[in-house]
N, C-alpha and C positions, 0 to 999 in steps of 0.2 A: 463253548469248548464242548465237541463231541466225547460221547464214552467211547473208548476200545474196546471192540468186541472181540475175546479170543476165540480161535476155532475149536472143537469141542476135542481134537487131539492135543492140545495146548494144556486146556485143561485137565485132561486125564495124568499126561506129564506132571502139571504142578500137584496134582492130587498126590500121587506115588510120590513124590519127592518128599514132600511132608510125610509121607506114613515110614519111608526111610530113615528121614531125620530125628523121627520118634522111637522109631526101632532105635538107633543109636543113643537114646536116651535125652535127646532135647527136648524142652519143654515145649509147649503147643503154641502159646505167642511166639515165641523165638521161631518154633520151624516156619507161621507160617509168615511172619516177616521176612522171612528171608526168602521166601520166593516173591516175595514183593505184592503181598495182597493183605488187605487189613484183616483185623479179627471179625469183622461182620461179615465181611466179604465170604470169608471162609467159611 
């Protein structure tokens, strides 16, 4: 089973989503899980 490679634009979008969720008061672990990645990956 291969790993999924994300395009740079997708990565930037996910990082911005985490920033927005954090600005709204969501915990880091919850925000990272919501975008579909693990804590270690983030």
